[in-house]
C-alpha positions in Angstrom: 12.1 11.9 8.5 13.5 13.1 5.1 11.0 11.6 2.4 12.7 9.8 0.3 13.2 9.9 -3.8 11.1 6.5 -5.0 11.4 4.8 -8.8 8.3 2.3 -8.7 8.6 -0.2 -10.5 5.0 -2.2 -10.8 2.1 -4.0 -12.6 -1.1 -1.7 -10.5 -4.2 -4.3 -9.4 -5.4 -2.8 -6.2 -2.6 -3.4 -3.6 -0.2 -1.6 -6.1 -2.3 1.6 -6.3 -3.1 1.8 -2.5 1.2 1.6 -2.6 1.7 4.0 -5.3 -1.0 7.0 -3.4 1.0 6.6 0.1 4.0 6.9 -2.3 2.7 10.8 -3.8 1.9 11.3 -0.3 5.0 10.8 1.4 7.9 10.7 -1.3 9.1 12.2 -4.7 8.3 10.2 -7.0 10.9 10.2 -10.2 8.2 7.3 -12.5 6.8 4.3 -12.7 7.5 1.4 -14.8 5.2 -1.1 -15.8 5.2 -4.3 -16.4 2.2 -7.9 -17.1 1.4 -9.6 -13.6 -1.5 -8.9 -12.4 -3.4 -8.5 -15.4 -2.1 -7.6 -19.2 0.3 -5.0 -19.8 -2.4 -2.6 -21.3 -4.5 -2.6 -18.2 -1.1 -2.1 -15.8 -0.7 1.0 -18.4 -3.9 1.6 -18.0 -4.2 1.8 -14.1 -0.9 3.6 -13.9 -2.2 6.7 -16.4 -5.5 6.7 -14.1 -3.4 7.0 -10.9 -1.3 9.6 -11.4 -4.2 11.7 -13.1 -5.9 10.9 -10.4 -3.0 12.4 -7.3 -3.0 15.5 -9.7 0.7 14.3 -10.0 2.9 15.1 -13.4 4.9 11.6 -12.6 5.6 9.6 -15.7 4.9 6.5 -16.6 6.8 3.9 -19.0 5.2 0.8 -20.1 7.5 -2.5 -20.1 7.5 -5.6 -20.2 4.4 -7.8 -21.6 5.5 -11.0 -20.5 7.8 -13.1 -18.4 11.7 -13.4 -19.8 10.6 -17.2 -20.6 7.5 -18.3 -19.9 3.8 -17.5 -19.8 2.5 -17.1 -16.6 -1.1 -16.7 -16.1 -2.5 -13.1 -14.3 -4.2 -12.9 -11.0 -7.5 -11.2 -12.9 -9.2 -13.9 -10.3 -8.6 -11.4 -7.3 -7.7 -7.4 -8.7 -10.4 -7.8 -11.9 -10.1 -8.0 -15.5 -9.0 -4.6 -15.8 -6.9 -5.1 -12.4 -8.6 -2.6 -10.7 -12.2 -4.1 -9.5 -14.0 -4.0 -13.6 -14.9 -0.8 -11.4 -16.4 0.9 -14.9 -13.7 3.3 -14.0 -13.8 6.5 -17.2 -10.0 6.1 -18.6 -7.2 8.6 -17.9 -6.4 11.2 -20.6 -2.9 11.3 -19.9 -0.4 9.4 -22.6 2.4 7.0 -20.8 6.1 8.6 -21.8 7.6 6.6 -25.2 10.6 5.5 -23.7 10.1 1.9 -22.1 10.8 0.8 -19.0 14.1 -0.8 -18.9 15.2 2.6 -20.6 14.0 4.8 -18.3 15.3 2.6 -15.4 18.2 3.1 -16.5 18.9 6.8 -17.3 16.6 7.2 -13.9 19.9 5.5 -12.1 22.5 7.8 -13.7 20.5 10.8 -13.9 19.8 10.4 -9.6 23.1 7.9 -9.2 23.1 7.5 -5.0 19.5 8.5 -4.6 16.8 6.5 -5.8 15.5 3.8 -4.0 14.0 1.3 -6.5 10.9 -0.5 -5.3 9.4 -3.2 -7.0 6.0 -4.6 -6.8 5.6 -6.9 -9.8 7.5 -9.8 -11.5 10.6 -8.5 -11.6 10.9 -8.5 -15.9 11.9 -5.4 -16.4 14.3 -5.0 -13.3 16.7 -8.6 -14.2 16.6 -7.0 -17.9 17.5 -3.6 -16.8 20.2 -5.5 -14.8 21.3 -7.9 -18.5 22.3 -4.3 -20.2 24.4 -2.9 -17.4 25.4 -5.1 -14.6 26.8 -2.3 -12.7 23.1 -1.3 -11.8 23.0 -1.5 -8.0 25.9 0.6 -7.4 23.7 3.6 -8.6 20.3 2.6 -6.7 20.5 3.8 -2.6 18.1 1.1 -1.2 16.0 -1.5 -3.0 13.1 -2.8 -1.9 11.7 -6.0 -3.2 7.9 -7.0 -2.9 7.9 -11.6 -3.6 8.2 -14.3 -2.5 7.6 -17.2 0.4 10.3 -17.2 2.5 9.2 -20.2 4.4 7.2 -21.6 1.9 3.6 -20.6 2.2 3.1 -19.0 -0.7 -0.1 -18.4 -2.6 0.1 -19.5 -6.0 -1.2 -22.8 -6.9 3.0 -24.1 -7.0 2.2 -24.1 -3.6 5.6 -22.3 -1.3 6.1 -19.5 -4.6 4.7 -16.1 -4.7 2.8 -14.5 -7.6 4.9 -12.2 -7.8 8.4 -14.5 -8.2 6.3 -17.2 -9.3 5.1 -15.1 -12.0 9.2 -14.1 -13.5 11.3 -16.5 -11.6 14.1 -16.7 -14.5 13.4 -12.7 -13.8 14.2 -13.2 -9.8 16.5 -15.3 -10.4 18.4 -12.7 -12.1 17.9 -10.3 -9.9 18.5 -12.7 -6.5 22.0 -13.3 -8.4 23.4 -10.0 -9.4 22.1 -8.0 -6.9 24.3 -7.5 -3.8 21.4 -6.3 -1.2 18.1 -5.6 -1.3 15.1 -6.1 1.7 12.2 -8.6 1.2 9.0 -8.2 2.2 7.5 -11.4 1.5 4.1 -12.6 1.2 4.1 -14.7 5.2 5.1 -11.0 7.1 2.1 -9.6 4.3 -0.2 -12.1 6.1 1.9 -11.5 9.6 0.5 -7.7 9.0 -2.6 -7.5 7.6 -5.5 -5.0 7.6 -8.2 -5.2 9.9 -11.3 -4.7 7.5 -13.8 -3.1 9.6 -11.1 -0.1 10.4 -9.6 -0.2 6.7 -13.8 0.3 5.9 -13.1 3.8 7.8 -10.3 5.0 5.8 -13.0 4.9 3.2 -15.4 6.7 4.8 -13.1 9.7 4.2 -14.7 11.7 1.8 -12.2 12.3 -0.7 -11.8 11.3 -4.2 -8.7 8.8 -3.6 -11.4 7.0 -1.3 -14.2 6.8 -3.2 -11.6 5.7 -6.0 -10.3 3.5 -3.5 -13.4 2.0 -2.4 -14.4 1.4 -6.4 -11.4 -0.4 -7.3 -10.9 -3.2 -4.1 -14.1 -3.2 -3.3 -14.0 -6.8 -5.4 -10.6 -7.5 -4.0 -12.2 -7.4 -0.6 -15.1 -9.3 -1.0 -13.1 -11.6 -2.4 -11.1 -12.2 0.3 -13.9 -11.9 2.3 -15.3 -15.1 0.5 -11.5 -17.3 1.2 -12.0 -16.5 5.0 -9.4 -14.4 5.7 -9.0 -13.3 9.0 -7.6 -9.6 7.6 -7.2 -8.0 4.9 -3.3 -8.5 2.5 -2.1 -5.5 1.3 1.7 -6.5 0.1 2.4 -3.8 -1.6 1.2 -1.1 0.6 3.7 -3.4 3.1 6.8 -3.3 1.1 5.8 0.7 0.4 5.3 1.1 4.1 9.0 0.0 4.4 10.2 1.9 1.5 9.5 5.0 3.0 10.4 4.3 6.7 13.1 2.1 7.2 12.3 2.6 11.6 9.0 0.9 10.5 11.0 -2.5 10.6 11.3 -4.0 14.5 12.4 -7.6 13.1 14.5 -8.6 9.9 17.2 -12.0 9.1 19.8 -11.0 7.2 20.5 -14.2 4.1 21.0 -15.4 1.0 18.1 -16.5 -1.1 17.7 -18.3 -3.8 14.7 -19.1 -6.3 14.0 -22.9 -7.8 13.3 -22.7 -11.8 12.2 -26.0 -11.5 10.4 -28.3 -10.7 5.9 -29.1 -11.3 5.5 -27.6 -7.3 8.4 -25.7 -6.8 9.1 -23.7 -9.7 9.2 -19.6 -8.3 10.1 -20.5 -4.9 12.1 -18.6 -2.7 14.6 -20.6 -1.4 16.0 -18.8 2.2 19.6 -20.4 3.4 18.4 -19.9 7.2 21.8 -21.7 8.5 24.3 -20.5 5.6 25.0 -24.0 4.9 26.0 -22.4 1.0 28.3 -20.4 2.6 27.2 -17.4 -0.1 26.6 -13.8 1.0 23.4 -12.9 2.4 21.8 -11.0 -0.2 18.4 -10.4 1.8 17.1 -8.8 4.3 14.0 -10.2 5.0 11.1 -8.3 6.9 10.2 -10.3 9.2 8.1 -7.8 11.5 7.0 -3.9 11.2 5.5 -1.7 13.9 1.8 -2.2 13.0 0.2 0.9 14.0 2.9 3.0 12.9 
């Protein structure tokens, strides 16, 4: 399989970190564009810099949007820790972020590598929405877009019952992207739940005597403890699943193409991904919804 060339838009918390480690193992990563989401922008940028330092990569880190487009939103520090990396007390990286804003980096890199990049969106879609507003032709320069977001049957993971965190954090940004990107792969929260990781097997991975394993054991400990305290039978790693789909499309075992829109109103439904399963709206399918993957692979 030819290694893909990736641009990753992300808000590094614990599962983003696993996805970024996977990407650097199996692909060329031209940049990390960073938004607020799991925690504030200062932490997400710092976490991205720590990751590329750990990996020993020269991947540039581009700071992006510190807030959603329209309304403020709560972060997910209660899952990822106040610093987004499990409050593990890591020494800050000595690396520096790039001076270029993430939105401008997305536009520039799309022109430097026309038709060559897979864009993997692991966090709120704020940066990507602004890039689209500046240049509506942006989708034509990417080979593929993979989005981790949504809950296609309304079983989300936020206080707004049908909403998933990434979409719910900035629904207006998601609306811009879903309305203007002709076709993308959507790896949603419900797929994540169906493809959870066995805790014991995950613990075995972390026993490998390597800097990456020791690092990931430290930052994921809080999240694993939280998940088990919630009664979750398996560990859910949404961004790692999305990255697996981005790195190896052949892993997909079941998918469905549908039109998906974003609910912008409602005290209980804002941020919901509304899927037209029966084609009633007579709108072209914009999303290939990933329903199943080869879990062992």
